[in-house]
C-alpha positions as CSV (number, residue, x, y, z in Angstrom):
1,M,0.1,-0.1,-0.2
2,T,1.3,3.4,-1.0
3,L,0.9,6.8,0.6
4,S,0.8,8.5,-3.1
5,A,-2.3,6.8,-4.1
6,W,-4.1,7.5,-0.7
7,I,-6.7,10.5,-0.9
8,P,-8.2,11.6,1.7
9,S,-11.9,11.8,2.8
10,V,-14.6,13.3,4.6
11,W,-15.2,11.3,7.8
12,L,-13.4,8.3,9.0
13,L,-16.0,7.2,12.3
14,L,-19.3,7.7,13.0
15,V,-20.6,6.3,16.4
16,L,-24.3,6.6,16.9
17,L,-25.6,6.6,20.5
18,V,-29.1,5.5,21.1
19,Q,-30.7,6.6,24.1
20,G,-33.9,4.1,25.2
21,A,-34.6,0.6,23.8
22,C,-35.0,-0.7,20.6
23,V,-36.3,-4.4,20.2
24,G,-36.5,-6.8,17.4
25,T,-38.1,-10.2,16.8
26,A,-37.3,-12.2,13.6
27,E,-37.8,-15.3,11.8
28,A,-35.4,-17.9,12.4
29,A,-32.3,-17.8,10.5
30,P,-32.1,-20.1,7.4
31,S,-29.2,-22.8,6.9
32,R,-25.7,-21.6,7.1
33,P,-24.0,-21.0,3.9
34,D,-21.0,-23.0,2.8
35,L,-18.2,-20.5,3.3
36,S,-15.0,-22.9,3.4
37,G,-11.9,-21.6,1.8
38,Y,-12.2,-18.0,3.6
39,L,-9.8,-17.5,6.5
40,N,-12.2,-16.7,9.2
41,V,-11.4,-13.9,11.5
42,P,-14.0,-13.4,14.2
43,L,-15.1,-9.9,15.2
44,K,-16.5,-8.8,18.6
45,K,-20.0,-6.8,18.4
46,T,-20.5,-4.6,21.2
47,S,-23.9,-3.7,22.8
48,H,-23.6,-0.8,20.7
49,N,-23.2,-2.4,17.3
50,Q,-19.4,-2.0,16.9
51,L,-17.4,-4.4,15.1
52,L,-14.4,-5.0,16.6
53,V,-11.4,-7.2,15.4
54,T,-8.1,-8.0,17.2
55,V,-4.8,-6.9,15.2
56,L,-1.1,-6.6,15.3
57,V,0.3,-2.9,14.7
58,N,4.4,-3.3,14.4
59,G,3.8,-6.8,16.3
60,H,1.8,-4.6,19.0
61,P,-1.9,-6.3,19.8
62,A,-4.4,-3.6,18.9
63,T,-8.2,-3.3,18.7
64,F,-9.6,-2.1,15.6
65,L,-13.2,-1.2,14.3
66,V,-14.0,-2.4,11.4
67,D,-15.8,0.4,9.2
68,T,-16.3,0.2,5.4
69,G,-17.5,3.5,5.8
70,A,-14.1,4.8,6.4
71,P,-12.0,5.0,3.2
72,H,-8.9,4.7,5.2
73,V,-7.3,3.3,8.4
74,G,-7.5,5.6,11.2
75,I,-5.0,5.4,14.4
76,E,-5.8,6.5,18.0
77,Q,-3.0,9.6,18.4
78,A,-2.5,8.8,22.3
79,R,-1.3,5.2,21.2
80,L,1.3,5.9,18.6
81,A,4.3,5.0,21.2
82,A,2.4,2.0,22.4
83,L,2.1,0.8,18.7
84,G,5.4,1.8,17.8
85,I,4.2,4.4,15.4
86,E,5.8,7.7,14.4
87,P,4.0,10.3,12.8
88,L,5.4,11.3,9.4
89,G,7.5,14.6,9.6
90,G,7.7,14.3,13.6
91,H,5.8,16.8,15.7
92,G,6.7,20.3,14.0
93,P,4.5,22.5,12.5
94,Q,5.7,21.7,9.0
95,A,4.4,18.0,9.4
96,P,2.1,17.0,6.3
97,T,-1.8,16.8,7.1
98,V,-5.0,16.1,5.5
99,Q,-8.4,17.7,6.0
100,S,-10.8,15.8,7.6
101,N,-14.3,17.0,8.6
102,G,-12.9,20.3,8.0
103,Q,-9.9,20.0,10.3
104,A,-6.4,19.2,9.5
105,H,-4.7,15.9,10.9
106,R,-1.4,14.4,10.9
107,L,-0.5,11.5,8.9
108,A,1.5,8.2,9.9
109,V,2.7,5.0,8.3
110,I,2.1,1.7,9.9
111,N,4.9,-0.4,9.0
112,S,3.4,-3.9,9.6
113,L,-0.5,-4.5,10.1
114,Q,-1.2,-8.1,10.9
115,V,-5.1,-9.1,10.2
116,G,-5.8,-12.9,10.5
117,G,-2.1,-13.5,10.1
118,I,-2.2,-11.8,7.1
119,T,0.7,-8.8,6.7
120,L,0.5,-5.7,5.2
121,A,3.4,-3.5,4.7
122,Q,3.5,0.2,5.0
123,V,-0.1,1.1,5.8
124,P,-0.7,4.9,5.7
125,G,-3.2,6.4,8.4
126,V,-4.8,9.5,9.7
127,L,-4.1,10.3,13.6
128,F,-7.5,11.2,15.4
129,D,-8.5,11.7,18.7
130,L,-10.8,8.5,18.9
131,A,-10.7,8.6,22.7
132,A,-12.5,11.8,22.7
133,V,-15.4,10.2,20.8
134,T,-15.4,6.8,22.4
135,T,-15.1,8.6,25.9
136,Q,-18.6,10.6,24.9
137,G,-20.0,7.1,24.8
138,A,-19.0,5.2,27.3
139,S,-21.9,5.4,29.2
140,Y,-23.9,3.8,26.3
141,G,-21.7,1.0,25.7
142,V,-19.1,2.5,23.1
143,K,-15.9,0.7,23.5
144,A,-12.3,2.3,23.4
145,I,-10.4,1.6,19.8
146,D,-6.9,2.0,19.0
147,G,-7.8,2.6,15.1
148,I,-10.2,2.1,12.3
149,L,-9.6,-0.5,9.6
150,G,-10.8,1.3,6.7
151,L,-12.1,0.3,3.3
152,D,-8.3,0.4,1.4
153,V,-7.0,-2.3,3.8
154,L,-10.6,-4.3,3.5
155,T,-10.1,-3.9,-0.2
156,A,-6.4,-5.3,-0.3
157,L,-7.5,-8.2,1.7
158,H,-10.1,-9.2,-0.3
159,A,-12.1,-9.3,2.8
160,V,-16.1,-9.8,3.1
161,V,-17.6,-8.7,6.3
162,D,-19.8,-11.1,7.4
163,C,-22.7,-9.3,9.6
164,T,-24.1,-12.6,10.7
165,Q,-21.2,-14.3,13.0
166,P,-19.6,-11.5,12.7
167,A,-16.6,-12.3,11.1
168,L,-14.1,-11.1,8.5
169,L,-13.7,-13.6,5.6
170,I,-10.6,-13.1,3.7
171,A,-9.3,-15.0,0.8
172,P,-6.1,-16.6,1.4
173,L,-4.7,-16.0,-1.9
174,P,-5.5,-13.1,-4.3
175,G,-7.8,-14.7,-7.0
176,A,-8.3,-17.6,-5.1
177,A,-11.5,-17.0,-3.6
178,P,-14.3,-19.2,-3.6
179,N,-17.4,-18.2,-5.7
180,L,-19.2,-16.6,-2.8
181,S,-22.0,-15.4,-5.0
182,Q,-23.5,-18.8,-5.9
183,R,-22.7,-20.0,-2.6
184,L,-24.8,-17.2,-0.7
185,T,-27.5,-17.1,-3.6
186,K,-28.3,-20.8,-3.7
187,T,-28.8,-20.7,0.3
188,G,-31.3,-17.8,0.2
189,W,-29.3,-14.4,-0.2
190,T,-29.7,-12.2,-2.8
191,E,-27.0,-9.9,-4.5
192,V,-27.1,-6.3,-5.0
193,T,-23.8,-4.8,-6.8
194,L,-22.5,-1.5,-5.0
195,L,-21.4,1.7,-6.5
196,R,-18.0,3.1,-5.5
197,A,-18.3,6.4,-5.3
198,G,-14.7,7.8,-4.7
199,E,-13.6,5.7,-1.5
200,H,-17.0,4.7,-0.5
201,L,-19.6,1.9,-1.2
202,I,-22.9,3.3,-2.2
203,V,-25.8,1.3,-2.2
204,G,-29.1,2.2,-3.7
205,T,-32.1,1.9,-1.6
206,R,-35.9,2.9,-1.3
207,L,-38.0,3.8,1.5
208,G,-41.5,3.0,0.5
209,E,-41.5,5.0,-2.9
210,F,-38.9,7.3,-2.6
211,P,-35.2,6.8,-3.6
212,A,-32.2,6.8,-1.1
213,S,-28.7,6.3,-1.8
214,L,-26.8,5.5,1.4
215,V,-23.2,4.4,2.2
216,V,-22.6,1.0,3.3
217,D,-21.0,2.0,6.8
218,T,-20.1,-0.6,9.4
219,G,-18.6,2.1,11.6
220,A,-21.8,3.5,11.9
221,G,-24.0,1.6,15.0
222,S,-27.3,2.6,13.7
223,S,-28.7,3.6,10.1
224,L,-28.8,7.3,9.3
225,L,-30.7,9.6,7.3
226,D,-30.4,13.4,6.2
227,N,-33.5,15.5,8.2
228,R,-33.7,17.4,4.8
229,F,-34.5,14.2,3.1
230,I,-37.1,13.6,5.5
231,A,-38.7,16.7,5.3
232,T,-39.5,16.3,1.7
233,N,-40.7,12.9,2.1
234,P,-42.6,13.1,5.4
235,R,-42.8,10.0,7.6
236,S,-43.2,9.1,11.4
237,L,-40.8,10.3,13.6
238,S,-40.3,9.1,17.1
239,S,-40.9,12.1,19.9
240,R,-37.4,10.7,21.9
241,T,-34.6,12.3,20.8
242,Y,-30.9,10.7,20.5
243,T,-27.3,11.7,20.2
244,A,-25.2,10.7,17.4
245,V,-21.7,11.3,18.1
246,G,-18.4,10.9,15.7
247,I,-15.5,12.8,14.6
248,H,-15.7,16.7,14.9
249,F,-19.5,16.0,14.9
250,K,-22.2,15.6,17.6
251,T,-25.9,16.1,17.7
252,T,-28.4,15.8,20.5
253,S,-31.3,16.2,18.5
254,A,-31.6,12.8,16.2
255,R,-34.9,11.2,16.0
256,S,-35.6,7.8,15.1
257,I,-37.8,6.5,12.3
258,R,-39.2,3.0,11.6
259,L,-37.9,1.7,7.9
260,N,-41.1,-0.7,7.5
261,H,-40.9,-0.7,3.7
262,L,-37.2,-0.4,3.2
263,S,-35.6,-2.5,-0.1
264,I,-32.4,-2.8,-1.5
265,G,-31.8,-3.2,-5.1
266,G,-35.6,-3.6,-5.6
267,H,-36.0,-6.1,-2.9
268,E,-37.4,-5.5,0.2
269,V,-35.3,-6.6,3.2
270,N,-37.1,-5.9,6.7
271,S,-38.6,-3.3,8.9
272,S,-36.0,-1.5,10.8
273,Y,-35.0,2.0,12.0
274,A,-32.9,4.7,11.3
275,L,-31.7,7.9,13.2
276,V,-32.8,11.2,11.3
277,C,-30.4,14.3,11.6
278,N,-28.5,16.9,10.0
279,F,-26.0,14.5,7.9
280,A,-25.5,17.1,5.2
281,D,-22.3,18.8,7.0
282,L,-20.6,15.3,6.8
283,I,-20.6,14.8,3.2
284,G,-20.2,18.8,2.0
285,S,-16.9,18.6,1.7
286,D,-16.8,15.1,-0.5
287,P,-17.9,15.7,-4.1
288,E,-18.1,12.1,-4.8
289,L,-21.0,11.8,-2.6
290,R,-22.6,14.9,-3.6
291,T,-22.7,13.7,-6.7
292,A,-24.0,10.4,-6.1
293,D,-26.8,12.3,-4.2
294,V,-25.9,10.3,-0.8
295,R,-28.8,10.8,1.9
296,G,-27.1,8.5,4.8
297,L,-25.8,5.2,5.9
298,L,-26.6,2.1,6.1
299,G,-25.7,1.1,9.5
300,V,-24.6,-2.2,11.6
301,Q,-28.3,-2.5,13.2
302,T,-29.7,-2.6,9.6
303,L,-27.2,-5.0,8.3
304,V,-27.0,-7.6,10.9
305,A,-31.0,-7.4,10.5
306,A,-30.4,-8.1,7.1
307,E,-28.2,-11.0,7.5
308,A,-25.6,-9.1,5.5
309,F,-22.1,-10.0,3.8
310,I,-20.6,-6.9,2.1
311,D,-17.4,-8.1,-0.3
312,C,-15.3,-5.2,-0.3
313,Q,-13.0,-6.5,-3.4
314,S,-15.9,-6.9,-5.6
315,D,-18.2,-4.4,-4.4
316,K,-21.3,-6.7,-3.9
317,L,-24.0,-6.6,-1.0
318,Y,-25.8,-9.9,0.1
319,F,-28.8,-9.7,1.9
320,R,-31.5,-12.1,3.2
321,K,-35.0,-10.9,2.3
322,R,-37.1,-11.1,5.5
323,R,-39.5,-9.3,7.9
324,L,-38.6,-7.6,11.2
325,K,-41.0,-5.7,13.5
326,F,-39.3,-3.2,15.8
327,T,-40.6,-1.2,18.8
328,F,-39.3,1.5,20.6
329,G,-38.7,2.1,24.3
330,H,-40.7,4.7,26.3
């Protein structure tokens, strides 16, 4: 992986903190598809829908968030010394930076990043104060992390994010991956091709009769919709307010909405829910997302409910058509 090919992005993490209960019931899961031939790396799913993986950074154990919504690796700046990382250009005023959500961030290169026994060398990353985000969410079950495993690394690993286990499925050799499409579709999953807008995976959805392009984002615990989209497409919002927290982003005015008629690629998925807030500020500086007319994020809660598999190398999303009924706590 080379730094010269690396393009900075709008955001590298979005954590959604839900105040109140949301309970779902569903039919029994189908038979597990045959996924032999992949290296299976278990993920830990927290109570707040973080998908965490243990990696080795320069030989040091670290906890990273698996985040398909992050184009690149993010690193907790307070953990640099412990992980054996030096920022590019040192700590002086001339150190190179990139803009993320309107603020400058220093860069670093991880000499060795090992995921599931596979080692990547010279992996570029952006330095963030991730502790500030997770500290705000600690009382809601958000766990501290050392970094973010972004889409560039997931693509390089030919990885599939299995939201049903959850797990990372990594092809042992480039070009030698099993036929994932055949294995999943014959056991009840539906395949949808994703659009890669810049460094983001975009899926076309519909909320009832209204179309909405969403970023496939395993860094978001819940799905999220822009409030201006909801304003032009009136729907029933909950009276309860929620808190959404991310890098350089916080709102306490988010409200939940039921997605009773959500479809992906023309196929009905389930009844789910999303948080509604001012999403436009997060995409405002990314021309690719503006061009794709992105209206929100497809987050972990919805992806898990749909029993989704995200093929980061082939830009495919697989899900099972089913029905869920959600109720909100009072």
